[in-house]
Backbone as a printed PyTorch tensor [residue, N CA C, xyz], in Angstrom:
tensor([[[238.1240, -57.6290,  78.6320],
         [239.2910, -57.8480,  78.1130],
         [239.4900, -56.8190,  76.9460]],

        [[241.0090, -56.7240,  76.6260],
         [241.3740, -55.6380,  75.4090],
         [242.4490, -56.0630,  74.7280]],

        [[242.7480, -55.4350,  73.7430],
         [243.7790, -55.2970,  72.8830],
         [244.5340, -54.2100,  72.4710]],

        [[245.7240, -54.2340,  72.7110],
         [246.6070, -52.9750,  71.8780],
         [247.3380, -53.3850,  71.1110]],

        [[247.0740, -52.6800,  69.7520],
         [247.7620, -53.0280,  68.4560],
         [249.2440, -52.2380,  68.2570]],

        [[250.1870, -52.9850,  68.0720],
         [251.3610, -52.7870,  68.0770],
         [251.5330, -51.7750,  66.7150]],

        [[251.2080, -51.7270,  65.4250],
         [251.4130, -50.8880,  64.2330],
         [250.9110, -49.5920,  64.5670]],

        [[249.8210, -49.2200,  65.3760],
         [249.3110, -47.9110,  65.1090],
         [248.8900, -47.5260,  66.9470]],

        [[248.9200, -48.5070,  67.6580],
         [248.6060, -47.8560,  69.3580],
         [246.9320, -48.0860,  69.4230]],

        [[246.5360, -48.5250,  68.4870],
         [244.6600, -48.6790,  68.6690],
         [244.5480, -49.5090,  69.5770]],

        [[243.4200, -49.1050,  70.5770],
         [243.1680, -49.8670,  72.0680],
         [241.8630, -50.1390,  71.8440]],

        [[241.4780, -51.4840,  71.6370],
         [240.3910, -52.0080,  71.1950],
         [239.7570, -52.4570,  72.5310]],

        [[238.4870, -52.4440,  73.1700],
         [237.9940, -52.9630,  74.4290],
         [236.9470, -53.7440,  73.9660]],

        [[236.8900, -54.9670,  75.0960],
         [235.4130, -55.6360,  74.9870],
         [234.4630, -55.0090,  75.9690]],

        [[234.5890, -54.0800,  76.4100],
         [233.5140, -53.1790,  77.4190],
         [233.0520, -52.2700,  76.2450]],

        [[232.3110, -52.3520,  75.7440],
         [231.6640, -50.8410,  75.2660],
         [231.5560, -49.9940,  75.4200]],

        [[230.9220, -49.8570,  77.1000],
         [230.9380, -49.0740,  77.7780],
         [231.9850, -47.9520,  78.4440]],

        [[233.1050, -48.6230,  78.4150],
         [234.6440, -47.8400,  79.1980],
         [234.4320, -46.8750,  77.8350]],

        [[235.2770, -45.6850,  78.7220],
         [235.7940, -44.9930,  77.5970],
         [237.1970, -44.7950,  77.7440]],

        [[238.1480, -44.2220,  76.8950],
         [239.2460, -44.3430,  76.6770],
         [240.0690, -42.9630,  76.9880]],

        [[240.8720, -42.6620,  77.8300],
         [241.1540, -41.3720,  77.8970],
         [241.6060, -40.8460,  76.7100]],

        [[241.6100, -39.3060,  76.2720],
         [242.0460, -38.8880,  74.9570],
         [243.7850, -39.0490,  74.6570]],

        [[244.1460, -39.1970,  73.9360],
         [245.9330, -39.8100,  73.5650],
         [246.1430, -41.0170,  74.1370]],

        [[245.3000, -41.8240,  74.8640],
         [245.6540, -43.1820,  75.3800],
         [246.5230, -43.8360,  74.4470]],

        [[247.8320, -44.5050,  74.5430],
         [248.2340, -45.4300,  73.6180],
         [248.6360, -46.6780,  74.4960]],

        [[247.9560, -47.6110,  74.1340],
         [248.2720, -48.8860,  75.1740],
         [249.9000, -49.1960,  75.0010]],

        [[250.8930, -49.0670,  73.9450],
         [252.0960, -49.2990,  73.9250],
         [252.9950, -48.5810,  75.1360]],

        [[252.7010, -47.4510,  75.4120],
         [253.3120, -46.7580,  76.4610],
         [252.9690, -47.0660,  78.0490]],

        [[252.2150, -48.1600,  78.1590],
         [251.6920, -48.6840,  79.4440],
         [252.5840, -50.0300,  79.8500]],

        [[252.3560, -50.0750,  81.2680],
         [253.4940, -51.1180,  81.7270],
         [253.0530, -52.2050,  81.4500]],

        [[251.6020, -52.6900,  81.3550],
         [251.3170, -54.0260,  81.0690],
         [251.5320, -54.4040,  79.6520]],

        [[251.7330, -53.2010,  78.8630],
         [252.1450, -53.7400,  77.4300],
         [253.4650, -54.3150,  77.1080]],

        [[254.3420, -53.1260,  77.8600],
         [255.3550, -53.2670,  77.5930],
         [255.9210, -54.6020,  78.7050]],

        [[255.5650, -54.7560,  79.4250],
         [256.1990, -56.2100,  80.1050],
         [255.9520, -57.4270,  79.6610]],

        [[254.7240, -57.3680,  78.9080],
         [254.4600, -58.7820,  78.1250],
         [255.5510, -58.6630,  76.8950]],

        [[255.3970, -57.5020,  76.4350],
         [256.3360, -57.4720,  75.0770],
         [257.6230, -57.8190,  75.3470]],

        [[258.2250, -57.3200,  76.7290],
         [259.9630, -57.8430,  77.0700],
         [259.9980, -58.9980,  77.3140]],

        [[259.0260, -59.7830,  78.2030],
         [258.8790, -61.1050,  78.4580],
         [258.6800, -61.9520,  77.3830]],

        [[258.1560, -61.9930,  76.1570],
         [257.7550, -62.4030,  75.0920],
         [256.7360, -63.6340,  75.5660]],

        [[256.1110, -63.3780,  76.7930],
         [254.8990, -64.4020,  77.3050],
         [254.1180, -63.7050,  78.2920]],

        [[252.8580, -64.5270,  78.5770],
         [251.9440, -63.7960,  79.3700],
         [252.6830, -63.4040,  80.6370]],

        [[252.3520, -62.2160,  81.3580],
         [252.7500, -61.8270,  82.4350],
         [251.6450, -61.7000,  83.5140]],

        [[251.7890, -61.0700,  84.8790],
         [250.9450, -60.9130,  85.7560],
         [251.9360, -59.7890,  86.1650]],

        [[251.1620, -58.7880,  85.8970],
         [251.7570, -57.3950,  86.7870],
         [251.6290, -56.8640,  88.3570]],

        [[252.2160, -56.0560,  89.0150],
         [252.1340, -55.9700,  90.2890],
         [250.7480, -54.9030,  90.1300]],

        [[250.2360, -54.7970,  91.4230],
         [249.1140, -54.0900,  91.1230],
         [249.3680, -52.2490,  90.7730]],

        [[248.4500, -51.7500,  90.4860],
         [248.8660, -50.4810,  89.9240],
         [247.2570, -49.8780,  90.0620]],

        [[247.3110, -48.6540,  90.1510],
         [245.7520, -47.9720,  89.8420],
         [245.6900, -47.5460,  88.5250]],

        [[244.5450, -48.3120,  88.1170],
         [244.0370, -48.0990,  86.6470],
         [243.4450, -46.9830,  86.3650]],

        [[243.5930, -46.4420,  85.0920],
         [243.1410, -44.6530,  84.8100],
         [241.3940, -45.0870,  84.0040]],

        [[241.5080, -46.2730,  83.7300],
         [240.4330, -46.6440,  82.6870],
         [239.1940, -46.9990,  83.9040]],

        [[239.2060, -47.7370,  85.0620],
         [238.3550, -48.3230,  85.8690],
         [238.6740, -47.3130,  87.3380]],

        [[239.7180, -46.4800,  87.6540],
         [240.1100, -45.7350,  88.8560],
         [239.7650, -46.7840,  89.9390]],

        [[240.4430, -47.8520,  89.9550],
         [240.2820, -48.8980,  90.9450],
         [242.1490, -49.6900,  90.7870]],

        [[241.9970, -50.1980,  92.2920],
         [243.6760, -51.1590,  92.3060],
         [243.3820, -52.3570,  91.1910]],

        [[244.0930, -52.5580,  90.3210],
         [244.0650, -54.0170,  89.5260],
         [245.5180, -54.3740,  89.4220]],

        [[245.5870, -55.5640,  88.8400],
         [246.7410, -56.3510,  88.0460],
         [246.3560, -56.6690,  86.6070]],

        [[247.0640, -56.9530,  85.9320],
         [246.7180, -57.2830,  84.9000],
         [247.4390, -58.2460,  84.0360]],

        [[246.9130, -59.2470,  83.2240],
         [247.2300, -60.5340,  82.9040],
         [247.3550, -60.0490,  81.3660]],

        [[248.7400, -60.1810,  80.8250],
         [248.7220, -59.7660,  79.5980],
         [249.6560, -60.6140,  78.8990]],

        [[249.4680, -60.7040,  77.5420],
         [250.2340, -61.7680,  76.5630],
         [250.2670, -61.1670,  75.2770]],

        [[251.6130, -61.2500,  74.7540],
         [251.8370, -60.7410,  73.4990],
         [251.2440, -61.7450,  72.5220]],

        [[250.9040, -60.9240,  71.2270],
         [250.2180, -61.8800,  70.2530],
         [250.8370, -61.5890,  69.0190]],

        [[251.4440, -62.5750,  68.3220],
         [252.4560, -62.6360,  67.2730],
         [251.5840, -63.1650,  65.9820]],

        [[251.7430, -63.0480,  64.9580],
         [251.1520, -62.9970,  63.6420],
         [252.5340, -63.2220,  62.9160]],

        [[252.7560, -64.4790,  62.3480],
         [253.9220, -64.4870,  61.4150],
         [255.3240, -64.4260,  61.7260]],

        [[255.1040, -64.6250,  63.2140],
         [256.3550, -63.9430,  63.8800],
         [256.7210, -62.4980,  64.2870]],

        [[255.4780, -61.9370,  63.7540],
         [255.4620, -60.3310,  63.9530],
         [254.7450, -59.9550,  65.2680]],

        [[255.0230, -59.3140,  66.3670],
         [254.1760, -58.8180,  67.2920],
         [253.0670, -57.9380,  66.5340]],

        [[251.9220, -58.6230,  66.6930],
         [250.5640, -57.5910,  66.5370],
         [249.9670, -56.9460,  67.3920]],

        [[250.1240, -57.4130,  68.7090],
         [249.8240, -56.4230,  69.6080],
         [249.8220, -57.2720,  70.9760]],

        [[249.0250, -56.8270,  71.9950],
         [249.1520, -57.5020,  73.5020],
         [247.6700, -57.6090,  73.8410]],

        [[247.3290, -58.7200,  74.0300],
         [245.8740, -59.0230,  74.3720],
         [246.0330, -58.9580,  76.1330]],

        [[244.8820, -58.1950,  76.9340],
         [244.9420, -57.9800,  78.4790],
         [243.6840, -58.4040,  78.7040]],

        [[243.6080, -58.8160,  80.1930],
         [242.7040, -58.6350,  81.0470],
         [242.8280, -58.1690,  82.2540]],

        [[242.4270, -57.4070,  83.1550],
         [242.2420, -56.4780,  84.2310],
         [241.7760, -57.3590,  85.3210]],

        [[242.2460, -57.6690,  86.3940],
         [241.5430, -58.3590,  87.7900],
         [241.7360, -57.0930,  88.7320]],

        [[240.6830, -56.5620,  89.2220],
         [240.4400, -55.5220,  90.6020],
         [241.2100, -56.4120,  91.7480]],

        [[241.8270, -55.8630,  92.4340],
         [242.2510, -56.3760,  93.9220],
         [241.1490, -57.0370,  94.7060]],

        [[240.1680, -55.7130,  94.5090],
         [238.9420, -56.2680,  95.3100],
         [238.5520, -57.9580,  94.9530]],

        [[238.5600, -57.9150,  93.7220],
         [238.1820, -59.4730,  93.4400],
         [239.0460, -60.6520,  93.9090]],

        [[240.2740, -60.0870,  93.7970],
         [241.6540, -61.1960,  94.4870],
         [241.2710, -60.9310,  95.8820]],

        [[241.1640, -60.2430,  96.3560],
         [241.0640, -60.2950,  98.1360],
         [239.6260, -61.1100,  98.3910]],

        [[238.6540, -60.7630,  97.7890],
         [237.4890, -61.4720,  97.9110],
         [237.6120, -62.9120,  97.7550]],

        [[238.1140, -63.3810,  96.7510],
         [238.2360, -64.5260,  96.6390],
         [239.4440, -65.2420,  97.4670]],

        [[240.4140, -64.8430,  97.9630],
         [241.4910, -65.3060,  98.7130],
         [240.8350, -65.4060, 100.3000]],

        [[239.9590, -63.9810, 100.8750],
         [239.0150, -64.3900, 102.0240],
         [238.0470, -65.2920, 102.0700]],

        [[237.5250, -65.6050, 100.9540],
         [236.1760, -66.6060, 100.3600],
         [236.7330, -68.0020, 100.9170]],

        [[237.9440, -68.4540, 100.8420],
         [238.5080, -69.9170, 101.1050],
         [238.0640, -70.2600, 102.6080]],

        [[237.3630, -71.1550, 102.8190],
         [236.7550, -71.8940, 104.1940],
         [238.2520, -72.3980, 104.6150]],

        [[239.2050, -71.2090, 105.6010],
         [240.0260, -71.8840, 106.2450],
         [239.9000, -72.2620, 107.5000]],

        [[240.6950, -73.2920, 108.2760],
         [240.3210, -73.8510, 109.5420],
         [240.6060, -72.7080, 110.6570]],

        [[239.9810, -72.5230, 111.6170],
         [240.4200, -71.5610, 112.5960],
         [241.6560, -70.9480, 112.7180]],

        [[241.8920, -70.2140, 112.9790],
         [243.6690, -69.2710, 113.1910],
         [244.2180, -69.4590, 111.6810]],

        [[243.7280, -70.0080, 110.5290],
         [244.1400, -70.0000, 109.1870],
         [243.9930, -68.9960, 108.1750]],

        [[244.9390, -68.0320, 107.7130],
         [244.2460, -67.3110, 106.4940],
         [245.4430, -67.4550, 105.3780]],

        [[245.0360, -66.6890, 104.4850],
         [245.8570, -66.7820, 103.0990],
         [246.2110, -65.3960, 102.7950]],

        [[247.5190, -65.0680, 102.0830],
         [247.5230, -63.8050, 101.9190],
         [248.5280, -64.1050, 100.4330]],

        [[248.5130, -62.6790,  99.7670],
         [249.4290, -62.6450,  98.5370],
         [250.2130, -61.8510,  98.4240]],

        [[251.3520, -61.8680,  98.0390],
         [252.7960, -60.7760,  98.0120],
         [252.8240, -60.6130,  96.2870]],

        [[253.1000, -59.4910,  95.8810],
         [253.9660, -59.5920,  94.4610],
         [255.1650, -58.9730,  94.6200]],

        [[255.5010, -59.3190,  93.1610],
         [256.9060, -59.6360,  92.8290],
         [257.8060, -58.2030,  93.1830]],

        [[257.2420, -57.5460,  94.1380],
         [257.8000, -56.2180,  94.8370],
         [258.2410, -56.6940,  96.1520]],

        [[257.7630, -57.8060,  96.7060],
         [257.5210, -58.2800,  98.2270],
         [256.6060, -57.3460,  98.8410]],

        [[255.1460, -56.7350,  97.9160],
         [254.0520, -55.8730,  98.7000],
         [252.9970, -56.8860,  99.0080]],

        [[252.1280, -56.5770,  99.8380],
         [251.3810, -57.0790,  99.7200],
         [250.1350, -57.0410,  98.8660]],

        [[249.3990, -58.3450,  98.3680],
         [248.5480, -58.1290,  97.2380],
         [246.8530, -58.2070,  98.1100]],

        [[246.8760, -59.3260,  98.9560],
         [245.7960, -59.6880,  99.6530],
         [246.3500, -60.1020, 100.7750]],

        [[245.5250, -59.7390, 102.0200],
         [245.6990, -60.2490, 103.6770],
         [244.5030, -59.8780, 104.0430]],

        [[244.4090, -60.5820, 104.9850],
         [243.0940, -60.6560, 105.9270],
         [242.9890, -59.2620, 106.4290]],

        [[244.2100, -58.7330, 106.8820],
         [244.3400, -57.1850, 107.0750],
         [244.3790, -55.9670, 106.4320]],

        [[242.6990, -55.6590, 106.2680],
         [242.9020, -54.6010, 105.0350],
         [243.6380, -53.5010, 105.0260]],

        [[244.3090, -53.2660, 106.1860],
         [245.1030, -51.7680, 106.6110],
         [246.3870, -52.4770, 105.3780]],

        [[247.0670, -53.4750, 105.2630],
         [248.1770, -53.9860, 104.3300],
         [247.5880, -53.9200, 103.0640]],

        [[246.5450, -53.4720, 102.6640],
         [246.1850, -53.7120, 100.7770],
         [246.6350, -52.6560, 100.3890]],

        [[247.2530, -52.8380,  99.4890],
         [247.5220, -51.4060,  98.3230],
         [246.4910, -50.6340,  97.9910]],

        [[246.9000, -49.5060,  97.9080],
         [246.2070, -48.2240,  97.5400],
         [246.7190, -47.5880,  96.1840]],

        [[245.8300, -46.3320,  95.9310],
         [246.4960, -45.8300,  94.6310],
         [247.8400, -45.0410,  95.0160]],

        [[247.8060, -44.5610,  96.2140],
         [249.0470, -43.9620,  96.9850],
         [250.2800, -44.8410,  97.6510]],

        [[249.8790, -46.0280,  98.0260],
         [251.0490, -46.6990,  98.7530],
         [250.9200, -48.2700,  98.3530]],

        [[251.8690, -48.7130,  98.5790],
         [252.0160, -50.2660,  98.8010],
         [252.2870, -50.8450, 100.2780]],

        [[252.2510, -51.6930, 100.9310],
         [252.5000, -52.3720, 102.2560],
         [253.4120, -53.2480, 101.5440]],

        [[254.9800, -53.0050, 102.2920],
         [256.1350, -53.8230, 102.2040],
         [255.6610, -54.9920, 103.4140]],

        [[256.0170, -56.2720, 102.9460],
         [256.1770, -57.2350, 104.0060],
         [256.9750, -57.0000, 105.0920]],

        [[258.1080, -56.3940, 104.4560],
         [259.3180, -56.5610, 105.4410],
         [259.0050, -55.2690, 106.4810]],

        [[258.1520, -54.2180, 105.7980],
         [257.8180, -53.1620, 107.0860],
         [257.1610, -53.7060, 108.0160]],

        [[255.7850, -54.5450, 107.6800],
         [255.1770, -54.7690, 108.5980],
         [255.0850, -56.2660, 109.6750]],

        [[255.7270, -57.1880, 108.7290],
         [256.0950, -58.1690, 109.4380],
         [257.5980, -58.6230, 109.2130]],

        [[258.2910, -58.2720, 109.8770],
         [259.8080, -58.1550, 109.2790],
         [260.4670, -59.6470, 109.6360]],

        [[259.8190, -60.3700, 110.3590],
         [260.0920, -61.8990, 110.7810],
         [259.8180, -62.5950, 109.2860]],

        [[259.0550, -62.4130, 108.2550],
         [258.8810, -62.5560, 107.0950],
         [259.5820, -62.5700, 106.0410]],

        [[260.6580, -61.4150, 106.2060],
         [261.6420, -61.0330, 105.1590],
         [262.2080, -61.9740, 104.6130]],

        [[263.1150, -63.0890, 105.7020],
         [263.5990, -64.3720, 104.7990],
         [262.8110, -65.0620, 104.1530]],

        [[261.6810, -65.3270, 104.5730],
         [260.7160, -66.2490, 103.7510],
         [260.3100, -65.6190, 102.3410]],

        [[260.0540, -64.3210, 102.2750],
         [259.6650, -63.6780, 100.9680],
         [261.1400, -63.3490, 100.2500]],

        [[261.9630, -63.6170, 100.6870],
         [263.5500, -63.5850,  99.8540],
         [263.5900, -64.7230,  99.0320]],

        [[262.9790, -65.8630,  99.6650],
         [263.2390, -67.0790,  99.1790],
         [262.1260, -68.1880,  99.5020]],

        [[260.8960, -67.8950,  98.5590],
         [259.8740, -68.5990,  99.0110],
         [259.9090, -70.0700,  98.9760]],

        [[259.1050, -70.5790,  99.9700],
         [258.9010, -72.0140,  99.9620],
         [260.6060, -72.7440, 101.1630]],

        [[261.3900, -71.9600, 101.2190],
         [262.6640, -72.3040, 101.9020],
         [262.4890, -72.7310, 103.2200]],

        [[261.6310, -72.3330, 104.0250],
         [261.1220, -72.6730, 105.4560],
         [259.8050, -72.4780, 105.8970]],

        [[259.3850, -72.7730, 107.1530],
         [258.4420, -72.3590, 107.7250],
         [258.8220, -71.7820, 108.9010]],

        [[258.0260, -70.4500, 109.1220],
         [258.5230, -69.6270, 110.6980],
         [257.3320, -69.4570, 111.2550]],

        [[258.0610, -69.5580, 112.3870],
         [256.6690, -69.4630, 113.4410],
         [257.0050, -68.0040, 114.2090]],

        [[256.1270, -67.4310, 114.2560],
         [256.0780, -65.7200, 115.0110],
         [254.7850, -65.3570, 115.3400]],

        [[254.4030, -64.1900, 116.2880],
         [253.3980, -63.7480, 116.3110],
         [253.0870, -62.5410, 115.3520]],

        [[251.9940, -62.9710, 114.8930],
         [251.3550, -62.5390, 113.7460],
         [250.8080, -60.5190, 114.7260]],

        [[250.1810, -60.2910, 113.0550],
         [249.8380, -58.6250, 113.3640],
         [248.8270, -58.4840, 114.3290]],

        [[247.9700, -59.4770, 114.4540],
         [246.7690, -59.7570, 115.8360],
         [247.0870, -60.4850, 116.9350]],

        [[248.5570, -60.4740, 117.2810],
         [249.1780, -61.0080, 118.3120],
         [248.9330, -62.4120, 118.6870]],

        [[248.5150, -63.4260, 117.4300],
         [248.4570, -64.8060, 117.5760],
         [249.7900, -65.5950, 117.1550]],

        [[250.0810, -66.6930, 117.9250],
         [250.9530, -67.3350, 117.8270],
         [250.7960, -68.3140, 116.6720]],

        [[251.4400, -68.0440, 115.5760],
         [251.2640, -68.4050, 114.1730],
         [252.2740, -69.2920, 113.0750]],

        [[252.3460, -69.9440, 112.5120],
         [253.2650, -70.4210, 111.5910],
         [252.9720, -69.9610, 110.2370]],

        [[253.7630, -69.6400, 109.6080],
         [253.8590, -69.0320, 108.4390],
         [254.4690, -69.9570, 107.3630]],

        [[254.0520, -70.2440, 106.1440],
         [254.8250, -70.7030, 104.7490],
         [254.3980, -70.0820, 103.4380]],

        [[255.1630, -70.2620, 102.8990],
         [254.7540, -69.5030, 101.1380],
         [255.5270, -70.2900, 100.4870]],

        [[254.7700, -69.7800,  99.2050],
         [255.2450, -70.4390,  97.8280],
         [255.0580, -69.7170,  96.6880]],

        [[256.1100, -69.6110,  95.7110],
         [256.0670, -68.9660,  94.6840],
         [255.4610, -69.3310,  93.6370]],

        [[254.4440, -68.7090,  93.0960],
         [253.6650, -68.4480,  91.7090],
         [254.4670, -68.2980,  90.6240]],

        [[255.2980, -69.2160,  90.0150],
         [256.2040, -68.8810,  88.5380],
         [255.3850, -68.0980,  87.6520]],

        [[254.7860, -68.4420,  87.3380],
         [254.2740, -67.6480,  86.1480],
         [253.9000, -65.8360,  86.4910]],

        [[254.3940, -65.4410,  87.7920],
         [254.2200, -63.8610,  88.0470],
         [255.0810, -63.5790,  89.0510]],

        [[255.8230, -64.7580,  89.6160],
         [256.4040, -63.8630,  90.8040],
         [255.9820, -63.4830,  91.6870]],

        [[254.7380, -63.8710,  92.1630],
         [253.8210, -63.6430,  93.2730],
         [253.8330, -64.6520,  94.0730]],

        [[253.9960, -64.6880,  95.5910],
         [253.9360, -66.0020,  96.6310],
         [252.4150, -65.7640,  97.0410]],

        [[252.0500, -66.9970,  97.6040],
         [251.0360, -67.2120,  98.0160],
         [251.2650, -67.9030,  99.4630]],

        [[250.6800, -67.1600, 100.5650],
         [251.1250, -67.6910, 102.2860],
         [249.9080, -67.9670, 102.9100]]])
């Protein structure tokens, strides 16, 4: 957990062992600006974190004191944690879950080749064109198609409104 202060750009971390790069200003970071712009809690799409050198997403919330922005409180979640949680669910045979970010890229999937990296993200439309309509209108229908592992599969999804991610 950490806090970026609006007045002077101070960056206060809960992890005392973590080091912050020289000149780091949280007010210039995407997570900070997304929370300020939205005026409420946001969940970022995955990105390469410069502090942990891992793929992660951030849950960030603006903090106001007397109606004035004091800064942004945030916590990171590594994508390996998200993927581990998704894969730990005890699904029925032939069933699995996946997450898609607000840019329609896979965040978590049974096939590790679809997971985001520092250099790339995998678009649902790129590897699963039959799901394009589904991700464009979450919850609109159930699709029956052949999956990446050549199994006849039913697909359904739903929007997670607080972050515009989708669970399928």
